C-alpha positions, -999 to 999 in steps of 0.1 A, spaced: 0 0 0 12 35 -7 23 60 19 15 92 0 -19 102 -13 -37 133 -27 -61 132 3 -65 112 34 -101 107 48 -106 98 84 -139 81 90 -163 62 67 -196 76 78 -219 95 54 -195 125 52 -163 104 47 -180 81 21 -193 110 1 -161 130 3 -139 101 -7 -162 90 -35 -163 125 -49 -125 127 -49 -120 93 -64 -145 102 -92 -122 131 -100 -92 107 -105 -75 115 -72 -56 90 -50 -75 86 -17 -69 67 15 -98 61 39 -90 52 75 -120 38 95 -123 24 130 -153 3 120 -151 -31 104 -172 -20 74 -181 14 58 -212 32 70 -203 49 103 -226 47 132 -258 57 114 -254 31 86 -235 6 107 -232 -29 92 -257 -20 66 -243 -42 39 -247 -73 61 -281 -66 79 -311 -88 71 -342 -77 54 -360 -79 87 -334 -57 104 -337 -31 76 -375 -32 79 -372 -25 116 -346 2 112 -366 20 85 -360 38 53 -336 64 68 -312 35 75 -316 17 42 -310 50 24 -273 44 31 -271 14 7 -267 36 -23 -239 56 -6 -221 24 3 -225 11 -32 -209 42 -48 -181 40 -23 -173 3 -29 -173 10 -67 -148 39 -63 -111 34 -65 -99 41 -29 -76 25 -5 -99 16 24 -84 5 58 -111 -7 81 -105 -14 118 -78 13 119 -73 36 149 -59 71 141 -40 83 171 -23 114 157 -27 139 129 -6 169 119 -15 200 100 14 193 76 -6 163 63 8 134 83 -16 108 98 -4 82 123 -25 51 129 -26 14 140 -39 -13 117 -34 -50 116 -12 -50 148 12 -24 134 15 13 133 18 33 101 20 68 86 4 83 56 10 117 41 -11 139 19 -15 176 11 -51 175 23 -68 158 53 -105 154 58 -111 145 94 -147 134 93 -148 121 128 -186 123 133 -205 127 165 -211 109 198 -238 108 224 -233 134 251 -220 116 282 -239 128 313 -230 115 348 -258 105 372 -259 82 402 -254 47 391 -243 55 355 -212 32 359 -232 1 368 -232 -27 343 -265 -25 324 -264 12 318 -257 21 282 -267 46 256 -296 44 232 -272 45 203 -252 16 218 -284 -5 219 -291 4 183 -256 -6 173 -260 -40 190 -291 -47 170 -274 -36 138 -244 -58 144 -259 -89 159 -297 -85 162 -294 -83 200 -326 -73 218 -332 -70 256 -351 -99 270 -353 -85 305 -370 -53 316 -354 -22 301 -360 15 308 -354 43 283 -346 77 296 -335 110 282 -342 137 255 -340 139 218 -351 122 186 -328 91 191 -347 83 223 -380 80 204 -364 62 174 -349 34 196 -381 32 216 -399 26 183 -375 -1 173 -377 -19 206 -415 -18 207 -416 -33 172 -392 -60 184 -415 -66 214 -387 -59 239 -399 -59 276 -399 -21 281 -405 -12 318 -409 26 311 -401 55 288 -389 86 307 -387 118 287 -365 144 304 -373 173 280 -386 203 299 -420 214 286 -410 251 285 -385 243 257 -414 240 233 -420 278 239 -383 285 236 -381 268 203 -412 285 188 -393 314 171 -375 288 150 -407 270 139 -416 291 108 -383 283 91 -387 246 100 -422 245 86 -407 251 52 -399 214 55 -431 204 71 -428 169 58 -396 164 78 -413 177 110 -444 156 104 -422 125 101 -409 132 136 -444 139 150 -456 107 134 -428 87 150 -435 100 185 -473 94 180 -466 58 168 -444 52 199 -471 65 222 -498 44 206 -476 12 206 -467 19 243 -503 22 253 -511 -11 236 -481 -28 253 -491 -11 286 -457 6 288 -458 36 311 -446 69 297 -436 100 317 -427 136 306 -406 162 323 -387 136 343 -357 146 364 -334 131 391 -326 99 371 -306 73 390 -297 36 387 -294 13 416 -283 -23 421 -258 -46 436 -231 -51 410 -255 -43 381 -286 -24 374 -316 -37 393 -338 -6 397 -342 27 379 -356 57 399 -365 92 389 -388 121 398 -417 134 377 -433 167 388 -431 158 425 -438 122 421 -412 95 428 -409 68 402 -393 34 405 -390 5 380 -374 -29 382 -351 -33 353 -318 -49 343 -310 -24 315 -312 14 314 -308 31 280 -300 68 283 -297 96 257 -292 133 263 -284 145 228 -254 143 204 -222 163 202 -194 165 177 -165 141 183 -137 167 184 -108 148 200 -87 145 168 -96 180 157 -84 195 190 -52 174 188 -43 186 153 -49 222 164 -81 233 148 -97 264 163 -131 258 179 -162 278 188 -188 273 214 -224 265 205 -245 281 233 -278 263 223 -266 227 222 -237 235 245 -208 219 227 -175 229 211 -172 226 173 -144 234 149 -145 267 131 -151 259 94 -162 277 63 -190 264 40 -167 239 24 -155 225 57 -121 241 56 -107 247 92 -84 273 106 -55 251 94 -61 255 57 -51 220 45 -74 203 71 -111 199 64 -140 186 85 -173 176 72 -204 158 86 -214 159 123 -179 165 133 -187 202 126 -223 207 136 -247 178 144 -271 180 115 -279 143 107 -269 118 81 -282 134 49 -266 168 58 -234 150 66 -234 133 32 -239 167 14 -212 184 35 -188 155 26 -196 160 -11 -189 197 -8 -156 191 9 -146 166 -18 -154 191 -45 -134 218 -28 -103 196 -23 -106 185 -60 -106 222 -70 -76 229 -48 -57 200 -65 -67 214 -100 -89 184 -109 -119 207 -111 -121 240 -129 -135 270 -111 -167 272 -133 -173 235 -128 -167 238 -91 -191 267 -87 -218 249 -106 -215 216 -88 -210 232 -54 -240 255 -58 -262 225 -64 -250 207 -33 -252 239 -12 -288 245 -23 -298 210 -12 -279 213 20 -296 246 29 -330 230 25 -319 200 46 -308 223 74 -340 243 76 -355 224 106 -322 222 126 -325 254 146 -359 244 158 -348 209 167 -317 221 184 -337 246 205 -364 220 213 -339 195 225 -313 218 240 -296 204 271 -317 214 301 -301 238 326 -299 212 354 -284 185 332 -251 185 350 -264 193 385 -251 161 400 -243 151 435 -208 153 449 -206 115 453 -213 109 416 -183 96 396 -175 119 367 -142 105 353 -148 68 350 -112 60 340 -96 76 371 -126 74 395 -128 111 401 -161 124 416 -180 156 411 -172 167 446 -134 164 440 -137 186 409 -158 211 428 -132 213 456 -105 223 430 -128 249 414 -135 264 449 -97 266 453 -95 287 422 -86 262 395 -108 270 366 -86 256 338 -96 221 327 -60 214 319 -49 223 354 -76 201 369 -65 173 347 -28 176 358 -38 176 395 -63 148 397 -58 130 363 -94 137 353 -92 131 315 -59 112 315 -74 77 312 -79 56 280 -109 76 268 -87 108 270 -116 129 284 -142 119 258 -165 106 286 -159 132 312 -148 164 293 -183 179 289 -191 173 326 -159 188 339 -164 219 317 -199 223 330 -188 219 367 -161 245 362 -186 269 347 -211 262 376 -185 267 403 -166 297 388 -195 316 374 -177 318 340 -193 307 308 -178 277 290 -165 298 261 -144 318 286 -126 286 297 -99 268 278 -108 235 262 -90 204 275 -57 200 256 -51 167 239 -17 154 230 -10 123 209 -16 95 211 -53 102 215 -61 65 213 -43 36 231 -13 23 211 5 -9 222 43 -12 223 39 -42 199 22 -20 173 50 6 176 76 -21 173 59 -34 142 57 1 127 60 7 90 67 44 95 88 59 68 88 29 44 91 40 8 61 39 -16 53 5 -30 40 21 -62 
């Protein structure tokens, strides 16, 4: 395999697939590095191997990825699945581990399409076996048709909560309860964004129809549903046995062996911060995102980001953003004339603008509630290092308001996940205790390797080997 390419694409979700296919169609040499075993990312996970029944359960939004996968597999690209990228450099170097050895690729352009992740939110009992995210449950079904056979509770806020509930009800999973934590007042907060969203009324109606279908199916299955839920906690001896919560002054308790949680989606910015991209704070959805222009170009010039790694806009928008990034890189490499670029990019941008019309309304409706990170001192925040919320608050009270200082003192964010699971919570606790807004605080600094690398992989390194071409 070569060491040098025209472009290196990280991630084979909708954005990475569209970007790499666009570049390959222009005759450019492209490498695609992907952590998954097959292309599709999280949204189209395992789509080429799922059964007809699985696709029927997962619905048309999932099966829409088949065409994207087909175009990618027919394109001439060097695809490396099951590959962990643990360092990237603005000069165009990418370091990774694949097949029990480390390697290095180089290219004048990088497209770091790292996608998104479910927002980790600590609560009492969240470290117990049996607690997992809604997206994790969905992936288990996509990969191996696993469905809970013991009582399960779904809790949280956002479209994915309802989508997974719809799937589990269709699969006749034993759902003990559905707990919606969305504050009712956010419907009023989101109202100013509704007129623009109604320009795509069909999209909104699809969401309303899904929630109505879940409510109907839940009533038929005698599954209790509660709105405006707070105070979620899991209890049990060595595993989840009970799920408790509050609902408008009423205490709820359910026997369950699985708790599925979801409190929104945030960009996965670990690699983007390591490479040095400038970021901005989104005050509505409360997450950091890389600063990019319409084509996905970052502050580093030769580094691009497309898909949900920039703003969380969904699979179709990610695909369109990936196409636009691919067209832009092709123009920079003189494989596309300026007139052709403008014509093709304008078509993609018009489709993307229409796709994004409902997003401000959805973002406002499902914005993180104000008390989302109001957690007890005893609650573990950093799972890797066992650091509690109380310990973090102690440091903030002592005047430490820099995430990096806190990390150096109590190792919060130094574990295998490199702060991906605790970073948001630490930032919110610092803001809570210091009275400063998150954008006034420094992001947690990430140094390579951002993913675990074994000594054996380094010993087997192919770094610096000459091209085989």
